[in-house]
N, C-alpha and C positions, 0 to 999 in steps of 0.2 A: 671447745672443739670436742664434739661428743662423737667418738668414732670407734667402733670395734671391729674394722674391716680384718678379714682373715689374712694372715701371713703366709705366703706360698712356700717362701724358700727356706726358712729356718734353719737347721743345721745341715741344710743339704746345699747351702751357698758355696761356691768356690771361690776363695780370693784369687781374682786373676785378673788379667788386664790391666796389670800395673801400670800406673800412669804418673810419670813424675815431672810432667810439664803440660803448659796448655800453649795454645795459638799466642803468638805474640800479640795480636790485636787483643787477646783476653786479659793480658795482665798490664799494671802501670809500671812496671820495672822493664823497660827497652832491653837494658843491659844483660837481663837475666839469661843465662843459659839455655837454649832449646835441649831436649833430650826426646829421643823417639818413645812414643808410646807404645807398649805392645797390644796385641789384640787382645780382645773379650775371649775369656774359655768358658764356651757355655757347658751346662752340666744338666741331664734331664731331672726334671723335679715336676712331672707329671702328676695330675689330679684327675679324679673321675670326670670333671667337668672340662679339663685342659689337658688332653692326653698328649701333645705335642709340646707343653710348655717346657722352658728351659730357664734355668738360674744361672748367675753369676754375680760377680761384682767388680768394681773399678776403683783403683786407688787415684785420691786427687789431691793436691797440696790443701791444706787447711787455710792458707792465706796464698792467693794467686798471684801476689806481687814476689812471693818468695817460692818458686817452685821446687827449689832443693830443700825446702824446711819441712815440717811436719806434715805427714799425710793422713789422711781420712778415708775410709771408704765407703761406696755408696752401693746398695744392693738394686738389681736388676733384674727383670724377667723378660722372657721374649715368648711370643709366639711366631715361629719362623714361616715366612712366605712358602707358599706351596705351587704358584702358579710359575709359568715359562717367564711371564712378563713380570718384571721385578722394578719396582719403584724406589725402594730404599727403606731405612729405617724411618718407623713413626711412632715418635714418642708420645706419650698421653700420660696426662696429670690431672688428679681429680681436685685439686684446689687445696683449701686450708687457708693460710700456711699450716703445715702438719700433717696433710694428707699423704697417705702411703698410696703410690701408684701402682704397686705388685699385682693386685688383683684387679685393677682396672684394665691391665693388658688383655687377658683371656676374655674379659666380660667385651670389649671393643672388637676383638677379632671374632667373637661369635655373633656378634649383635650386627656387625657391618654384613651386606650382602657377599656370600660366598666369593663370589668373583672379584670383589672388591679386596676383600680382606687377604686374597692369595697373593695379592701384588705387593703385600709390604710384609717387613718385619715390624710386628706390633711389640713396641718396647715399654714397660711400666718401669718405674724408678722411684726408690724411696729418696727423696731430696737430704741433702746433709741435715744430720740431727735427728730423722724420723726412721722408725720402725727398725728394719733391719739394717740400715746404714749404721756405720759405727764412727764416733761415738753416738749413741742414742741418748736425746736430752731427757730428763726427768727431774725436774728442778724441786717439786715438793710433791711427792705421794700423797694422796687423800686430800689434795686442795680442795675438791668438791664435794668431799663427802657428806651427807646429810647428818643433822639438819642445819644449813647455814642461816646465819642472820637474814632477815627480812630484808629483801634488796631497796626497797623504798625507806630511806633513812628518815623518817619522821621524827625522831627524836636524836638527840645528839649521841646518845649511848649507842643506837643502832650505826650510825655513819662512824663512830669510832671504831665499832668492832669490824664493819666493812672495810676501813681503810687499813686497820691492822692486819687484815688478811691479804691485801693487797701488798702492802709493804714487806710482810713476811716472806710472799712468793718472791717478789723482785729480789730480796735479799739472800733467800735461798739459791737463786740463779746464780747471783754474782758470787756467791761462796762456794758452789759447785763446779761451777763452769767459767772462771772467770778467764781462762786461757781461750775459751772456745766462742764466748757469746759475742766478741767482735766481729766474729766471721760467718755468723749466721744472720745472713740477710738475702734479699732476692738478688741483688748483683752478684752475689758469690755464688748462688744456687744456677743461676743463669749460665756463669761461667763454668760451673760443675757440667750443665747440659752441653756446652761446647766441647768439653772434656769428653764426656761420652761420645759424642760425634766422631772425633778425633779416634777414640780407642776402638769405634766400630769400623774404621776406615772409609766413613763416608764423607764425600765432598760436601753434602747438603743434609739436613734433615727435613724430617716432616713432621706437623706438630700440632696436637690436639689437645686443647685444655678446657676443663671447666672451670667457672668461678675464679678463685684467686690464680688458679692455671692460667686463665687468660691475662693477667696481668705478668706471669713468668713471659708468656708467648709475647705480651709488649715489648718486654724489655730486652728478651732475647732479640727479637727482630730489630731492635735498635742499635744494640751492641754488635750483633753480626747479622746484618742485612743481607750479605752475600751468600751467607750460611741457609738461609730460608728456600725452601723448595716449594712448600704447601703450609699452611698456615690456618688452623680452624680454632675459632674463640669462640664459646659456648657460655652464655650468661657473665657478662662483661663488667669487669672492675672499671671503674671509672678513675683515670689515673690522676685526675685533678683532684681528687678526695682522698687521697691516701694519706693517713689512714684514719685521723681522728675526725675529719669531715664525713668520710664515708660512712661510719658506724653511725653517726647522728643521721644520716640519711636514711639508713637502714630502719631507725627506730621509727620512723613515720610510715614506712612501706609495710613492716610487719604487722604495725597497728592497723593499716587498712586490710591486710589478709586476715588477721585475727575476725575482724567485722565480716569478711567475706565469709569465713566458718560458721560464725554466730548466723548469717543469712542462709546458709546452707543447712544448718541445724533447723531452722524455722521452716523451711521447705518441706522436712521430713517430720513434722511433728507428729504424726502418726506412730512414727518408730520411735522418737527419742522422747516426746511428752514433755517439752521444755517450752512449749508455748509457739506462737506463730509470728512474734514481734521480735524482729532481730535485737532492737535495743533493749527489750526487758529481758532477753535471753543472755545478753552481755552483762546486766545487771546481776543475774544469778550467777554469772561467770565469776565476777569481782565480789560478791557475796562468799562464794566456796573459798576464794584466795583470803579473804578475810578471817574466815572460820579457820583454814588450815594454819594461817600466820599464829593461832591460838593454841590450834591442837592438830600437829602435823598426823596424817595419815598414814597409819601403821609404823608411827616414829621414823618416818622416811621424807614423806611430802608435805613440805612446809609451804609457805609461799613462794620462796625462791625456786624450790624444785617443781611447783606447779607451773612456774613461768617456763624453767628449762624444760617441761614436760609438751608444753603447747607450742613452743617455738619452733621444733620441727614441722609442725602442719603449715607454718609459713613458707617454709621450703619447699614443700610437696603436699598437695591433697590428697594424695594416697593415703596418708595417715589420718585423714579426719573422721573416717567411721570409728575407727579405735578410739580416737579422742572423745568424739561426741557419745560414745559408750560409756566411756569412764566417768565423764561428766555427767550424763544422765543418771549412772547408777547412783553417784555420790548425791546428787540433788533429790533425786525421786526416792531411792530406796536406803538413803543412808550407809549404802554398801562401800568401802573405800577400797576392796580388794582389787577392782579393775584398774582404779586410778594409780595404785602401788603398783601393778603389771604394767601400767602404760609406763610411769617413770622409769622403772626398771629396764624395758624394753627400750625405750627411746633417749633417755636422757642422763641415765646413771653413768659414770664415768669410771672406766677400768682401767689397767694399766696402759692401754693403747692409748687412751683418752687424756692420761695425764702426759704422755709422750707428747701427744699431738697438741695438747695445750701450750705444753714448754716451747715448742717449736714455734706455736701460733704467736706468744707474747714476744719470743726472742727475734723473730723477723719481723714483725709489726713495730715493736718498738725501737728497733734498730734501724729499720729504712729511712724514716722521717723523724723529724721533732715532733715531740708532744706537749702539750702544756705543761709544766712542772710546778705551777700554781694552782692548788686545789680549788682555790675560789673560783677559778674559771670554769672548772668541770663542775662545780655545784651550781654556779649559776645557769651554765648552759644545760646541764641534764633536768632542772628543775621546770626550764622553759620548754623542753622537749616533754616532759611528762605532763604538763598542764594539756597538751593537744593529744599526745599519743603515748598512754601510760603503759601500756602493755609490756614493753622491752626498754622503755629509757633507762632506768636504773640497773636492770639486770645487765643489759648491755655495758653500761658505764663502769659497774665492778667488774666486768669481764676483762675490759681493757684497761682497767685502773693501775695494773702494775707498771705500765708505761709512763706513768707520772712520776715514778721512782728507779726507774731503771738504771742499771749501773753502767751502761756502756755510752760511749759517744755515739751521736745519730750522723746518718749520711744525709744528702740533699736527694728531693725527688727526682726522679729520672723523667725527661721530657722526652717521649715515645713517639712524637711526631715523625712519620716517616715516608719518604717519596721514594724509596729506593727498594720496595718490595715487589714481588710477583704478585697475581691476583689474590685476595685473602678473602677468606668467607667467616662473616659473622652470625651468630645467631643470639637472639634476644626475646624475651617474651616481655609483654607490654606492662605486666602487674608483678614482675619478679621482684620480692622483697628483698633479698640478700644483696644482688647487684641490679637497682632500679634501672629502669629503661633509658634515662637520660645518658648512663654511663655508655650504653650502645651506641647511642646516635653519636656521642662525643668521640669515640675512637673510631667510629666510621668516618669522621671528619679529618682525624689526625692520621689514620692510615690511608694514604690517598688513593692507593689501588685496591680498597677493598670493598665488598657488597655485603649489605645488611639484609638477612631473612629474619622477618619478625612474626612471632607467634601473637597475632591480635587478640587480647584478653585473656591469654594466658598468664597464670600466676606462678608457674612452678619454676625451680631453678635448677637448670640442668634439662634441657628440653629435646636434644638430640638422642635418638636411640632410646627413646623412652614410649615408643608407641605411635607417634604422629607421623604417618607416611610422607605427609607434604614435606616435613621439615628434613626428613630422612632421605628423601629423593634429592634433595639438594646438596646433601652431605656426600651422598654417593657418586652424583655427577663429578663432583668436584675432585674427590679422592681418585675418580677414575682417569680423569684426563684434564682436570683443571680448570671446567667449565664454571662459572659464576653467573648468577642472574644480574641484570643491568636494568635500571629502572630509572624514572625521572623524579622520583619523589624523595622523601626521606629514607624509605626503606626501598630496597631494589626488589623485594619479593615478600609477600605477605601471606601466611598460611593461618587457616582457624583452629582456635585452641583445641586441646585435647579435652574431651568431655570430662567434666567434674565425676567423680566417683559414686555409686549409689550404696544405700546403707548396707545391704547384702555384701559388698566388699569385704565387710568384717566378719568373717566367719568366727565362731565361737572358740575355736581352738586357736584363732590366731590372736584374738583379743588376750587369751590366758598367757599366751606367750610376750603380750605388751605391744606388740606390732603386727602390722597385716602380713598374711601369708603371700609369697612372692608370687600373685597370680597376675595382677595387673601388669601391663608392660614396663610401667615405670618403677616398679618396685626394686628390681635388682639394682638398677642403675643408682637409685638414691639411697640404698643402704651402702653402696660404695662410697658416694658423694658425701654422706654423713651430714651433718649440719653443723652451723657456727662455723662458717668459712666458706 
């Protein structure tokens, strides 16, 4: 979880909207007494970019089966509606698990057409364990501090070192949060969402989720189909793969996106001077990786950190110019500074990232069963590595704490649903984080859904990123519920957003380690982050 999303509420959050019970359908204890939830008390927490922003918090049960037991709090932000026509709350989520939604609310409200945004209270929230919600998890600060062992376990010693890191993280989580971890999971987060709905006094919610947020939406719709008014899912998690198989599917897709980056660099040989043959450029990249494994750049960027730095390029091609500049500087000029800056700007994990990764592991390791036999992980990931080496072992170690997780696991949720109003789905055909087959699968599982496809697009998170075709479908749906209806796999197809030009990476942006927020998609992808 590589995130550093700005926190908007901080000390200005008001602990209000005390909620000591959830709807009967959201708890497994039918005999639990129901207690009326009080309303949310909003307080101004305006920023320069969001002058009407408000903050609050809601208290929910740690265990929804015991509504009178221990409570936790969830941080919220709201951009209130301004139009006469009011369509209710629009909850937004950036994914993860572990992503903060507080900054996403003002982004969505400012990015939608004004006439559309004016009809909704756009509400961001930090799911349980995340950011400004309390308690916020931080299992092992500094878990990603450089320089880590090489991700590829070519020797027994390297494998042992990586296994020790994974075991230590799982042990630290179990030791610090033994009373909380059994309740950090998708189902509990979904029940929190319905508790938020109830605290807002809304009979139904509208929901807009990216990435893992699409899985939250799928599960919410399954548990509370009668509470869904509108549902938008962008870059869709395949519920049939959660979570071990989904990560292996990612490995192949990210390797393909890395090759796309190499081809893009070849196209601009006049700028980067790395050659015109993508295969030879990729060979130079792996030679750089081998050199960094022996001599980390600036004492910070070893082989694993190099992978961390380039993985965001698989999420968003807006990072390609900065990555290419750093790559070229290292290879052509023996200059490590741009590479170190790129790592610091796009991959280094701060306190927010430590929190995000703690929630990521807690949710994914708890949601479903993972292999407990490391021999299976070893076999599966070496098989992937032979065909798709870029992210295979990096991703394996990222998820490896789940092999040693200290809580029991839940069963996957069957999200198949025929009880929903029209649902709108968005998916790019070359998305690496949530590959295209997942969008097709969910389209089939949600019987009243419509699928809008960005043909040839490879970014993860495609609406509100500058593609007018995609955004027109989103605006129509949020205005009056209109969805496209087609006869093929997709109900509508949009052309992909153009790839960036080398000039997109200004020198000042490169010095900061990431592109300046000039391209339409930059702002969104900084909020979505990567690795989730």
